[in-house]
C-alpha positions in Angstrom: 27.3 18.0 -21.2 26.3 19.7 -17.9 22.6 19.3 -19.0 23.0 15.4 -19.8 24.3 14.9 -16.5 21.5 16.8 -15.0 19.2 15.1 -16.8 20.5 11.5 -15.8 20.5 12.6 -12.1 17.0 13.3 -12.1 16.2 10.0 -14.0 18.1 8.0 -11.1 16.3 10.0 -8.6 13.1 9.3 -10.0 13.7 5.4 -10.1 15.1 5.7 -6.2 13.7 2.6 -4.5 11.5 3.0 -1.6 13.1 3.1 1.4 12.0 1.1 4.8 14.5 0.5 7.3 16.3 -3.0 7.3 14.2 -3.8 10.6 10.6 -2.8 8.7 11.9 -5.1 5.7 12.5 -8.0 8.2 9.6 -7.6 9.9 7.5 -7.5 6.6 9.1 -10.4 5.5 8.6 -12.6 8.2 4.7 -11.2 8.1 4.2 -11.9 4.5 6.2 -15.2 4.4 8.6 -13.6 1.4 12.1 -13.2 1.7 13.5 -9.6 2.4 14.6 -9.4 -1.2 11.0 -9.9 -2.9 9.6 -7.6 -0.1 12.4 -4.8 -1.2 11.4 -5.4 -5.0 7.6 -4.8 -4.1 8.3 -1.8 -2.3 11.1 -0.3 -4.6 12.1 -0.3 -7.9 10.8 -3.5 -9.6 12.8 -3.5 -12.5 15.9 -3.6 -10.8 15.7 -6.7 -10.1 16.6 -9.5 -12.8 13.8 -11.8 -11.2 11.2 -9.2 -11.5 9.8 -10.8 -14.6 9.1 -14.0 -13.3 8.4 -13.1 -9.3 6.9 -9.8 -9.3 3.1 -10.6 -9.7 3.0 -13.9 -7.5 4.9 -11.8 -4.6 3.0 -9.1 -5.1 -0.1 -10.7 -4.6 0.9 -12.5 -1.6 2.3 -9.3 0.0 -1.1 -7.9 -0.5 -3.3 -11.0 0.6 -1.1 -10.8 3.9 -1.2 -7.2 4.8 -4.7 -6.4 3.3 -5.4 -4.1 0.3 -6.2 -1.0 2.7 -2.8 -1.6 4.4 -0.7 -2.0 1.4 -2.5 1.3 -0.2 -1.4 2.9 3.5 1.9 1.7 3.4 2.8 2.5 -0.4 1.6 5.8 0.3 4.3 6.5 3.2 2.0 6.3 5.9 2.5 3.8 9.0 0.7 0.5 9.5 0.3 -1.5 12.5 0.3 -5.4 11.4 -2.0 -7.7 13.2 1.2 -8.7 15.5 1.3 -4.9 17.1 4.3 -4.2 15.1 4.1 -0.9 13.2 5.9 -0.6 9.9 6.4 2.2 7.5 8.0 2.8 4.2 9.2 6.4 3.1 10.3 7.3 -0.2 13.7 8.7 -1.1 13.1 12.2 -2.7 
C-alpha cells in the first residue's frame, strides 16, 4: 500500500505546474494579450485545463510571437526574462 501511495505522490509531483508569482502571470498576460488562465496553461500542466485541447496551440503561438522564441525558451528553462517594457519575469518549476 505504501508503494502505491509513494508512486502516486511521485506521479503528481511530475505533473506539478510551473510556478510564477501572480504578479509575473499578470505581467505576462498583459504583455502577450492572453488571459492569466491561458498563461498558466502554457507555463504549467497543460492538460489540467479542460479547454486545453481547443486553446493550447493557438495560445502558445500567440505567447511565443509576443515573447520571441529565444525569450520563451529562457523563460521555460527557469531563467528570468526582461520584457520589452523593462519588466523582468521568471517562471520556476516546483520540484
